[in-house]
Residue frames relative to the residue before (quaternion, step in Angstrom):
aa qw qx qy qz dx dy dz
M 1.0000 0.0000 0.0000 0.0000 0.00 0.00 0.00
R 0.4831 -0.6763 0.4894 0.2639 3.49 -1.00 0.95
A 0.6402 -0.5377 0.3882 0.3877 3.59 -1.19 0.61
S 0.6629 0.5186 -0.3183 0.4362 3.60 0.91 -0.77
E 0.6245 0.5283 -0.3185 0.4791 3.54 1.19 -0.62
R 0.6337 0.5108 -0.3124 0.4898 3.56 1.04 -0.80
A 0.6371 0.5233 -0.3168 0.4690 3.57 0.95 -0.80
A 0.6552 0.5231 -0.2998 0.4552 3.57 0.95 -0.91
L 0.6492 0.5045 -0.3056 0.4802 3.57 1.18 -0.55
G 0.5752 -0.6041 0.3881 0.3920 3.59 1.23 -0.14
I 0.5345 0.6117 -0.4204 0.4041 3.62 1.11 0.45
A 0.0531 -0.7784 0.6255 0.0061 3.58 -0.82 1.04
H 0.1765 -0.7895 0.5846 0.0617 3.55 -1.10 0.79
V 0.1461 -0.7363 0.6564 0.0758 3.54 -0.96 1.01
P 0.2666 -0.8369 0.4565 0.1418 3.60 -0.13 1.26
E 0.6253 -0.5061 0.4384 0.4009 3.51 -1.32 0.34
G 0.7995 0.2696 -0.2115 0.4932 3.56 -0.97 0.80
R 0.5391 -0.6850 0.3505 0.3424 3.59 1.36 0.41
R 0.0632 0.8446 -0.5317 -0.0046 3.65 0.75 -1.05
V 0.1543 0.7612 -0.6071 0.1679 3.55 0.62 1.09
F 0.5006 -0.6120 0.5050 0.3462 3.56 -1.25 0.25
A 0.3355 -0.8332 0.4080 0.1638 3.49 0.13 1.43
T 0.7301 0.4201 -0.2443 0.4804 3.62 0.98 -0.76
L 0.6284 0.4807 -0.3581 0.4958 3.64 1.18 0.10
S 0.5717 -0.5955 0.4374 0.3567 3.53 -1.22 0.50
V 0.6891 -0.4338 0.3800 0.4389 3.49 -1.40 0.17
M 0.6614 0.5087 -0.3020 0.4611 3.65 0.86 -0.95
E 0.6723 0.4987 -0.3094 0.4511 3.59 0.86 -0.85
N 0.6181 0.5354 -0.3285 0.4726 3.56 1.09 -0.77
L 0.6655 0.4929 -0.3041 0.4709 3.60 0.95 -0.87
E 0.6586 0.5129 -0.3187 0.4490 3.57 0.89 -0.81
L 0.6346 0.5307 -0.3340 0.4518 3.56 1.06 -0.60
G 0.5846 0.5737 -0.3709 0.4377 3.56 1.24 -0.38
S 0.6981 0.4644 -0.2946 0.4584 3.61 1.08 -0.45
Y 0.2176 0.8071 -0.5120 0.1977 3.59 1.06 0.76
R 0.5813 0.5912 -0.3867 0.4037 3.63 1.07 -0.54
R 0.5654 -0.6389 0.4041 0.3299 3.53 -0.79 1.08
A 0.6952 0.4787 -0.3010 0.4437 3.64 0.82 -0.85
A 0.6505 0.5234 -0.2973 0.4631 3.57 1.22 -0.48
R 0.5757 0.6418 -0.3718 0.3442 3.59 1.07 -0.74
A 0.6623 0.5274 -0.3014 0.4385 3.59 0.95 -0.88
H 0.7801 0.3187 -0.1614 0.5135 3.54 1.12 -0.60
R 0.2156 0.8420 -0.4693 0.1559 3.54 1.30 0.51
A 0.6774 0.4980 -0.3145 0.4407 3.59 0.85 -0.86
R 0.6580 0.4979 -0.3156 0.4685 3.58 0.97 -0.78
A 0.6447 0.5302 -0.3027 0.4600 3.56 1.06 -0.88
L 0.6501 0.5198 -0.3083 0.4605 3.51 0.99 -0.85
E 0.6510 0.5146 -0.3149 0.4607 3.55 0.98 -0.74
T 0.6159 0.5496 -0.3166 0.4673 3.55 1.13 -0.75
V 0.6837 0.4921 -0.2744 0.4637 3.52 0.91 -1.02
L 0.6793 0.4671 -0.2980 0.4811 3.60 0.96 -0.77
E 0.5823 0.5395 -0.3681 0.4841 3.56 1.17 -0.35
L 0.6768 0.4974 -0.2757 0.4675 3.54 0.97 -0.93
F 0.7968 0.1571 -0.0429 0.5819 3.54 1.13 -0.81
P 0.1766 -0.8428 0.5005 0.0895 3.57 0.44 1.24
L 0.5875 0.5984 -0.3666 0.4029 3.57 1.07 -0.66
L 0.6273 0.5471 -0.3326 0.4433 3.56 1.13 -0.71
R 0.5997 0.5487 -0.3724 0.4479 3.58 1.12 -0.64
A 0.6746 0.4970 -0.3012 0.4551 3.57 0.96 -0.84
R 0.7473 0.4002 -0.1855 0.4970 3.57 1.13 -0.66
R 0.2868 0.8360 -0.4510 0.1243 3.53 1.31 0.01
A 0.7261 0.4124 -0.2418 0.4943 3.67 1.04 -0.70
Q 0.5361 0.6496 -0.3881 0.3742 3.61 1.28 -0.29
L 0.5418 -0.6130 0.4727 0.3275 3.55 -1.18 0.63
A 0.5374 -0.6615 0.4153 0.3181 3.60 -0.78 0.95
G 0.6492 0.5445 -0.3127 0.4293 3.58 1.05 -0.79
S 0.6641 0.4968 -0.3178 0.4595 3.60 1.14 -0.35
L 0.5432 0.6308 -0.4091 0.3737 3.62 1.23 -0.05
S 0.5618 -0.5813 0.4532 0.3756 3.55 -1.14 0.45
G 0.6959 -0.4640 0.3296 0.4380 3.64 -1.22 0.22
G 0.6776 0.4999 -0.2911 0.4542 3.53 0.90 -0.84
E 0.6443 0.5091 -0.2975 0.4870 3.57 1.10 -0.79
Q 0.6430 0.5106 -0.3229 0.4708 3.53 1.08 -0.75
Q 0.6280 0.5115 -0.3441 0.4749 3.62 1.05 -0.68
M 0.6167 0.5188 -0.3475 0.4793 3.62 1.01 -0.67
L 0.6456 0.5130 -0.3047 0.4766 3.57 0.99 -0.84
A 0.6518 0.5082 -0.3178 0.4646 3.60 0.90 -0.84
L 0.6478 0.5094 -0.3067 0.4763 3.58 0.98 -0.85
G 0.6419 0.5374 -0.2909 0.4632 3.50 0.97 -0.97
R 0.6567 0.5055 -0.3074 0.4676 3.55 0.89 -0.94
G 0.6624 0.5018 -0.3165 0.4574 3.61 0.95 -0.76
L 0.6589 0.4945 -0.3060 0.4772 3.57 1.10 -0.76
M 0.5634 0.6017 -0.3983 0.4024 3.64 1.11 -0.53
A 0.6115 0.5502 -0.3442 0.4526 3.63 1.17 -0.46
Q 0.2765 -0.7819 0.5040 0.2411 3.60 1.28 -0.24
P 0.0906 0.8587 -0.4984 0.0779 3.53 0.85 1.04
D 0.4399 -0.6243 0.5754 0.2927 3.50 -1.42 0.12
L 0.7516 0.1469 -0.0623 0.6400 3.49 1.33 -0.62
L 0.0984 -0.7826 0.6132 0.0433 3.57 -0.77 1.02
L 0.1763 -0.7883 0.5860 0.0639 3.55 -0.75 1.12
L 0.0735 -0.8046 0.5893 -0.0020 3.58 -0.64 1.12
D 0.1345 -0.7888 0.5980 0.0460 3.60 -0.67 1.11
E 0.8381 -0.1892 0.0716 0.5066 3.60 -0.44 1.27
P 0.0208 0.8608 -0.5083 0.0170 3.62 0.75 1.04
S 0.7380 0.4072 -0.2578 0.4724 3.61 1.13 -0.35
Q 0.3598 0.7699 -0.4626 0.2527 3.56 1.30 0.08
G 0.8644 0.1093 -0.1253 0.4746 3.57 -0.93 1.09
L 0.5877 0.5936 -0.3560 0.4190 3.57 1.22 0.23
G 0.5372 -0.6278 0.4656 0.3171 3.52 -1.16 0.64
P 0.6868 -0.5369 0.3100 0.3794 3.57 -1.17 0.56
R 0.6404 0.5118 -0.3361 0.4638 3.65 1.00 -0.68
I 0.6644 0.4805 -0.3113 0.4804 3.59 0.92 -0.84
V 0.6152 0.5510 -0.3485 0.4431 3.62 0.99 -0.82
E 0.6404 0.5196 -0.3114 0.4722 3.56 0.96 -0.93
Q 0.6753 0.4960 -0.3026 0.4544 3.59 0.86 -0.93
I 0.6389 0.5313 -0.3167 0.4574 3.59 0.94 -0.91
F 0.7234 0.4432 -0.2637 0.4591 3.59 0.77 -0.98
E 0.5808 0.5284 -0.3831 0.4865 3.62 1.10 -0.54
T 0.6568 0.5054 -0.3134 0.4636 3.64 0.94 -0.78
I 0.6413 0.5243 -0.3158 0.4626 3.56 1.00 -0.89
D 0.6709 0.4945 -0.3009 0.4635 3.53 0.94 -0.88
R 0.6208 0.5352 -0.3226 0.4734 3.59 1.09 -0.76
I 0.6302 0.5320 -0.3203 0.4661 3.55 0.99 -0.84
R 0.6801 0.4990 -0.2917 0.4510 3.54 0.86 -1.02
R 0.6883 0.4804 -0.2883 0.4608 3.60 0.93 -0.84
E 0.7401 0.4282 -0.2445 0.4573 3.57 0.73 -1.04
R 0.7620 0.3522 -0.2159 0.4987 3.59 0.86 -0.79
R 0.2841 -0.7621 0.5130 0.2745 3.55 1.35 -0.31
L 0.2531 0.7950 -0.4835 0.2650 3.51 1.11 0.91
T 0.3604 -0.6931 0.5735 0.2465 3.58 -0.96 0.75
I 0.0388 -0.8015 0.5960 -0.0290 3.54 -0.77 1.14
L 0.1058 -0.7648 0.6339 0.0451 3.56 -0.84 0.96
S 0.0082 0.8289 -0.5545 0.0734 3.55 -0.51 1.18
S 0.1883 -0.7444 0.6253 0.1390 3.54 -1.03 0.79
S 0.1102 0.7959 -0.5874 0.0973 3.56 -0.93 0.78
S 0.3457 -0.7217 0.5652 0.2004 3.58 -1.02 0.85
A 0.6199 0.4932 -0.3467 0.5023 3.59 1.28 -0.20
W 0.4083 -0.7722 0.4465 0.1943 3.57 -0.68 1.10
S 0.7666 0.4941 -0.2796 0.3000 3.55 0.33 -1.26
R 0.7692 0.3928 -0.2615 0.4309 3.67 0.47 -1.04
P 0.6633 0.4815 -0.3665 0.4404 3.70 0.72 -0.70
S 0.6684 0.5145 -0.3210 0.4307 3.54 0.94 -0.80
S 0.6189 0.5613 -0.3658 0.4100 3.61 1.09 -0.47
C 0.7434 0.3357 -0.2376 0.5275 3.63 1.09 -0.34
A 0.4949 0.6543 -0.4204 0.3876 3.61 1.21 0.23
T 0.3417 -0.7064 0.5772 0.2262 3.51 -1.10 0.68
A 0.7680 -0.0061 -0.0181 0.6401 3.56 1.28 -0.37
A 0.0315 -0.7984 0.6013 0.0075 3.59 -1.13 0.61
T 0.1903 -0.7137 0.6617 0.1292 3.46 -1.37 0.46
C 0.1918 -0.7650 0.6059 0.1044 3.52 -0.93 0.98
W 0.2046 -0.7919 0.5716 0.0657 3.48 -0.95 0.98
R 0.0289 0.7736 -0.6330 -0.0022 3.51 -1.11 0.62
R 0.8272 -0.0602 -0.0348 0.5576 3.57 -0.69 1.23
A 0.7001 -0.5347 0.2443 0.4053 3.55 0.81 1.18
A 0.6480 0.4277 -0.3411 0.5300 3.59 1.16 0.61
S 0.4964 -0.6379 0.4899 0.3266 3.55 -1.02 0.83
C 0.1780 -0.7910 0.5776 0.0945 3.57 -0.89 0.99
S 0.7995 -0.0809 0.0417 0.5937 3.59 1.19 -0.38
R 0.0201 -0.7801 0.6242 0.0384 3.54 -1.23 0.52
G 0.4014 0.6987 -0.5376 0.2483 3.50 -1.28 0.52
G 0.7204 -0.3995 0.3303 0.4608 3.47 -1.26 -0.45
R 0.7259 -0.4562 0.2786 0.4328 3.64 -1.19 0.34
E 0.6895 0.4834 -0.3129 0.4393 3.63 0.79 -1.00
A 0.6585 0.5062 -0.3187 0.4567 3.59 0.95 -0.86
L 0.6630 0.4982 -0.3173 0.4600 3.57 0.94 -0.69
L 0.6430 0.5100 -0.3262 0.4691 3.58 1.01 -0.76
A 0.6912 0.4669 -0.2849 0.4723 3.60 1.06 -0.60
D 0.5666 0.6135 -0.3856 0.3924 3.62 1.19 -0.32
S 0.4479 -0.7180 0.4667 0.2569 3.58 -0.65 1.09
R 0.6220 0.5395 -0.3477 0.4485 3.63 1.01 -0.67
V 0.6516 0.4878 -0.3138 0.4889 3.60 1.01 -0.75
Q 0.6215 0.5492 -0.3321 0.4494 3.57 0.96 -0.83
R 0.6879 0.4792 -0.2774 0.4692 3.57 0.90 -0.95
A 0.6967 0.5001 -0.2699 0.4379 3.57 0.99 -0.92
Y 0.8312 0.2520 -0.0893 0.4874 3.54 0.84 -0.98
L 0.7799 0.3459 -0.1777 0.4905 3.59 1.04 -0.67
G 0.5333 -0.6278 0.3962 0.4055 3.56 1.31 -0.10
G 0.5603 0.6246 -0.4279 0.3358 3.54 -1.20 0.11
């Protein structure tokens, strides 16, 4: 399926490594996120929502995306994905290369988006603790095979998950 067809179905992807358009401004990056036909009509409202979620982006709206810190670029990448007003948001390693405080902020925002918009979010992460705390369901993988699935508490209690991710 072509990327445009996936977008038309309401699927947005925030890639690993953020992949912002470095030579474009924060605002131009966000506007590019609303390429989906269904999102264009509501671009102004979506932009206001994104800038409310990430106030730092409002302050940096004219700044080149390539000059932002890693955490700021991740906020921008998430915001760009949300501009598409997706039904399904795919996040690939949203905490990769970020400091603990920024990771906490990013996942608090992801959880807020999930709760308030009732948006389905599928996230991959090699870090266990924070993503699992805002997940309604999770699957843990070990050597390309599912080793356990379920809610957070069930996974934390599973000895296979403890060995694979928490040591022991």
